[in-house]
N, CA, C and O atoms as a MOPAC input file, in Angstrom:
PM7 MOZYME 1SCF
protein

 N      0.53600 1    -1.38300 1     0.08900 1
 C     -0.32000 1     0.13700 1     0.00300 1
 C      1.02200 1     0.94700 1    -0.26400 1
 O      2.23400 1     0.73800 1    -0.32200 1
 N     -0.05200 1     2.18100 1    -0.41800 1
 C      1.34800 1     3.52300 1    -0.40200 1
 C      0.34600 1     5.01500 1    -0.38000 1
 O     -0.80200 1     5.39800 1    -0.60600 1
 N      1.29900 1     5.36500 1    -0.06600 1
 C      0.64500 1     7.30800 1     0.07000 1
 C      1.05600 1     8.21500 1    -0.35300 1
 O      2.19400 1     8.51200 1     0.01000 1
 N      0.16700 1     9.34300 1    -1.57900 1
 C      0.74700 1    10.81100 1    -1.70000 1
 C      0.25700 1    12.03100 1    -0.78500 1
 O     -0.30100 1    12.97100 1    -1.35000 1
 N      0.37400 1    12.04800 1     0.11200 1
 C      0.37000 1    13.64900 1     0.88000 1
 C     -0.43900 1    13.85400 1    -0.19500 1
 O     -1.63700 1    13.59400 1    -0.29900 1
 N      0.82500 1    14.67900 1    -1.54400 1
 C      0.02100 1    15.52900 1    -2.07700 1
 C     -1.65800 1    15.35000 1    -2.65700 1
 O     -2.38100 1    16.19400 1    -3.18800 1
 N     -1.93700 1    13.86400 1    -2.31000 1
 C     -3.51500 1    13.70600 1    -2.70900 1
 C     -4.48400 1    14.74300 1    -1.98600 1
 O     -5.41700 1    15.25500 1    -2.60500 1
 N     -4.21000 1    15.04300 1    -0.58200 1
 C     -4.77300 1    15.23700 1     0.81700 1
 C     -4.38300 1    17.10600 1     0.26700 1
 O     -5.02500 1    18.06400 1    -0.16400 1
 N     -3.44100 1    16.89700 1     0.50400 1
 C     -2.52600 1    18.16700 1     0.98500 1
 C     -1.95900 1    18.76900 1    -0.44200 1
 O     -0.82600 1    18.40900 1    -0.76100 1
 N     -2.40100 1    19.32100 1    -0.98700 1
 C     -1.41400 1    19.71000 1    -2.56500 1
 C     -1.11100 1    20.41700 1    -1.93300 1
 O     -1.51000 1    21.10700 1    -0.99400 1
 N      0.45200 1    20.06500 1    -3.04700 1
 C      1.97100 1    20.43100 1    -3.13700 1
 C      2.81700 1    19.98400 1    -1.90600 1
 O      3.73000 1    20.72100 1    -1.53500 1
 N      2.52000 1    18.62700 1    -1.14800 1
 C      3.02700 1    18.34500 1     0.05200 1
 C      3.69800 1    16.73300 1    -0.91200 1
 O      3.05000 1    15.90900 1    -1.55800 1
 N      5.42100 1    16.80900 1    -0.59400 1
 C      6.41300 1    16.09500 1    -1.37100 1
 C      5.65100 1    14.40900 1    -0.33100 1
 O      5.92700 1    13.26200 1    -0.68300 1
 N      4.95200 1    14.66300 1     0.59900 1
 C      5.41900 1    13.16100 1     1.54800 1
 C      4.84900 1    12.27800 1     0.91800 1
 O      3.90400 1    12.69100 1     0.24600 1
 N      5.07000 1    11.10200 1     0.86200 1
 C      4.88800 1     9.64800 1     0.54900 1
 C      5.14500 1     8.73400 1     1.94500 1
 O      5.78200 1     8.82400 1     2.99500 1
 N      4.15300 1     7.71600 1     1.21000 1
 C      4.61400 1     6.74600 1     2.91900 1
 C      4.29200 1     4.96600 1     1.87600 1
 O      3.73700 1     4.75200 1     0.79800 1
 N      4.96200 1     4.05400 1     2.88100 1
 C      3.89800 1     2.56500 1     1.67800 1
 C      4.40400 1     1.73000 1     3.32700 1
 O      5.37100 1     1.79200 1     4.08600 1
 N      2.97300 1     0.91100 1     3.25300 1
 C      3.13500 1    -0.16500 1     4.23500 1
 C      2.40800 1    -1.99200 1     3.80700 1
 O      2.25800 1    -2.55000 1     2.72000 1
 N      2.18200 1    -2.33900 1     4.89200 1
 C      2.06000 1    -3.95900 1     4.59400 1
 C      0.50400 1    -3.55800 1     4.66400 1
 O     -0.28900 1    -4.18900 1     3.96500 1
 N     -0.03300 1    -2.31700 1     5.65800 1
 C     -1.34100 1    -2.76700 1     6.37200 1
 C     -1.70800 1    -1.01500 1     5.88000 1
 O     -0.93700 1    -0.08300 1     5.65300 1
 N     -3.12300 1    -1.09000 1     5.84900 1
 C     -4.28400 1     0.58800 1     6.31700 1
 C     -3.41600 1     0.87300 1     7.56800 1
 O     -2.42700 1     1.55800 1     7.30900 1
 N     -3.53900 1     0.55500 1     8.69800 1
 C     -3.86400 1     0.71900 1     9.89100 1
 C     -2.21600 1     0.61300 1    10.13600 1
 O     -2.10700 1     1.01400 1    11.29400 1
 N     -0.76600 1     0.25700 1     9.62000 1
 C     -0.06600 1     1.10700 1     9.32200 1
 C      0.66500 1     2.47500 1     9.25900 1
 O      1.38600 1     3.27000 1     9.86100 1
 N     -0.25600 1     2.10900 1     7.71300 1
 C      0.38800 1     3.34500 1     6.73300 1
 C     -0.51500 1     4.55800 1     7.46200 1
 O     -0.18900 1     5.70500 1     7.77000 1
 N     -1.59700 1     3.94300 1     7.59100 1
 C     -3.09900 1     5.12800 1     8.73700 1
 C     -1.41700 1     5.85100 1     9.46600 1
 O     -0.92600 1     6.95600 1     9.23500 1
 N     -0.89800 1     4.76800 1    10.33800 1
 C     -0.45900 1     5.68700 1    11.64100 1
 C      0.80100 1     6.59400 1    11.00700 1
 O      1.11500 1     7.74000 1    11.32900 1
 N      1.46500 1     5.66600 1     9.93700 1
 C      2.61500 1     7.31400 1     9.37000 1
 C      1.94200 1     8.48100 1     8.86500 1
 O      2.30500 1     9.59500 1     9.24500 1
 N      0.83400 1     8.31400 1     7.90400 1
 C      0.73600 1     9.46700 1     7.84600 1
 C     -0.01000 1    10.44300 1     9.34900 1
 O      0.21100 1    11.65400 1     9.38700 1
 N     -0.64300 1     9.94700 1    10.20000 1
 C     -1.01600 1    10.65300 1    11.08400 1
 C      0.38000 1    11.25900 1    11.72300 1
 O      0.52700 1    12.48000 1    11.76200 1
 N      1.36800 1    10.39700 1    12.20700 1
 C      3.19800 1    10.79300 1    12.44700 1
 C      3.14200 1    12.17100 1    11.18200 1
 O      3.48900 1    13.30900 1    11.49700 1
 N      2.77100 1    11.90600 1    10.10300 1
 C      3.08000 1    12.77300 1     9.28800 1
 C      2.92300 1    14.24300 1    10.06000 1
 O      3.66100 1    14.99300 1    10.69800 1
 N      1.22100 1    14.21200 1     9.53400 1
 C     -0.08200 1    15.46000 1     9.34800 1
 C      0.61900 1    15.74700 1    11.37900 1
 O      1.68800 1    16.35500 1    11.41700 1
 N      0.34700 1    15.55600 1    12.02400 1
 C      0.62300 1    16.11700 1    13.72200 1
 C      2.26200 1    17.48900 1    13.27600 1
 O      2.39400 1    18.69900 1    13.46000 1
 N      3.40200 1    16.13000 1    12.50300 1
 C      4.45600 1    16.82100 1    12.05300 1
 C      4.47300 1    18.46000 1    11.67700 1
 O      4.74700 1    19.59200 1    12.07500 1
 N      3.90300 1    17.56100 1    10.47600 1
 C      4.79400 1    18.50800 1     9.19700 1
 C      3.04000 1    19.45900 1     8.75600 1
 O      3.04000 1    20.14000 1     7.73100 1
 N      2.10800 1    19.40600 1     9.36400 1
 C      1.07100 1    20.36600 1     9.08700 1
 C      0.72500 1    20.39900 1    10.49300 1
 O     -0.47600 1    20.17600 1    10.34000 1
 N      0.86000 1    20.50500 1    11.69800 1
 C     -0.02800 1    20.59500 1    12.42300 1
 C     -0.49400 1    19.99300 1    13.21900 1
 O     -0.41600 1    20.08500 1    14.44400 1
 N     -1.11100 1    19.20800 1    12.47900 1
 C     -2.74900 1    18.89500 1    12.90100 1
 C     -2.75200 1    17.79400 1    14.52900 1
 O     -1.81600 1    17.06600 1    14.85800 1
 N     -3.52000 1    17.89900 1    14.98700 1
 C     -2.92900 1    16.43600 1    16.03200 1
 C     -3.73600 1    15.91100 1    15.68200 1
 O     -2.96900 1    15.45200 1    14.83600 1
 N     -4.96700 1    15.29300 1    15.37500 1
 C     -5.27000 1    14.18300 1    15.84500 1
 C     -5.91000 1    13.67300 1    14.19900 1
 O     -5.42900 1    14.09100 1    13.14600 1
 N     -6.55100 1    13.13600 1    14.24900 1
 C     -7.24300 1    12.51300 1    12.75700 1
 C     -8.69700 1    12.34000 1    12.99400 1
 O     -9.26000 1    11.33300 1    13.42400 1
 N     -9.22600 1    13.49000 1    12.64400 1
 C    -10.80600 1    12.91200 1    12.47800 1
 C    -10.98000 1    12.05500 1    11.39100 1
 O    -10.21900 1    11.49700 1    10.60000 1
 N    -12.19800 1    12.10000 1    11.56600 1
 C    -13.11000 1    11.67200 1    11.28000 1
 C    -12.99800 1    11.82500 1     8.97100 1
 O    -12.67900 1    11.11000 1     8.02000 1
 N    -13.42700 1    13.00900 1     9.19200 1
 C    -13.02600 1    13.56200 1     7.85800 1
 C    -11.59600 1    13.42200 1     7.17100 1
 O    -11.66500 1    12.98300 1     6.02300 1
 N    -10.50000 1    13.66200 1     7.56800 1
 C     -9.35600 1    13.61900 1     7.06300 1
 C     -9.25800 1    12.07000 1     7.47100 1
 O     -8.08300 1    11.80300 1     7.22000 1
 N     -9.86000 1    10.91800 1     7.96100 1
 C     -9.54000 1     9.28400 1     8.23000 1
 C    -10.20000 1     8.85200 1     6.70100 1
 O     -9.79000 1     7.83000 1     6.15000 1
 N    -11.39800 1     9.82700 1     5.97500 1
 C    -11.95700 1     9.07100 1     4.94600 1
 C    -10.87100 1     9.94800 1     3.45400 1
 O    -10.67200 1     9.33000 1     2.40800 1
 N    -10.40900 1    11.14900 1     3.64000 1
 C     -8.93500 1    11.70400 1     2.79400 1
 C     -8.34700 1    10.96400 1     2.99300 1
 O     -7.54800 1    11.12000 1     2.07000 1
 N     -7.91200 1     9.91300 1     3.65500 1
 C     -6.75100 1     9.40000 1     3.38000 1
 C     -6.51000 1     7.70700 1     2.77000 1
 O     -5.60700 1     7.20200 1     2.10200 1
 N     -8.09700 1     7.02100 1     3.51000 1
 C     -8.65000 1     6.00500 1     2.95800 1
 C     -8.50700 1     5.98400 1     1.42800 1
 O     -7.97400 1     5.11900 1     0.73400 1
 N     -9.23400 1     7.37900 1     0.97800 1
 C    -10.16500 1     7.38600 1    -0.78600 1
 C     -8.15000 1     7.65500 1    -1.23900 1
 O     -8.16100 1     7.83100 1    -2.45700 1
 N     -6.91500 1     7.72100 1    -0.83000 1
 C     -6.01300 1     8.59800 1    -1.29700 1
 C     -4.96800 1     7.03900 1    -1.09000 1
 O     -3.80800 1     7.42300 1    -0.94200 1
 N     -5.01900 1     5.90300 1    -1.05300 1
 C     -4.94200 1     4.82200 1    -0.25800 1
 C     -4.38400 1     3.92900 1    -2.25100 1
 O     -5.25500 1     3.72500 1    -3.09700 1
 N     -3.03400 1     3.62300 1    -2.47700 1
 C     -2.81200 1     3.17900 1    -3.81500 1
 C     -2.60600 1     1.45200 1    -3.05400 1
 O     -1.75700 1     0.99400 1    -2.29000 1
 N     -3.70700 1     0.92000 1    -3.64400 1
 C     -2.72100 1    -0.77600 1    -3.75600 1
 C     -2.07500 1    -1.07800 1    -4.15600 1
 O     -2.51900 1    -1.34500 1    -5.27200 1
 N     -0.41100 1    -1.49100 1    -4.11000 1
 C      0.84300 1    -1.65500 1    -4.69100 1
 C      0.29700 1    -3.17200 1    -5.58800 1
 O      1.08600 1    -3.77600 1    -6.31600 1

């Protein structure tokens, strides 16, 4: 599984890969907190993340 933050936040170059959706979501949540100042993943953000995940 793979995600590009640019699909959720235009202009962001962060990408991540993981074996499970849970692991990938954890990586994205850490990135969102550190680089975008988003302290928690809201249900709306979680839906956007899930829609942006690509199966490898």
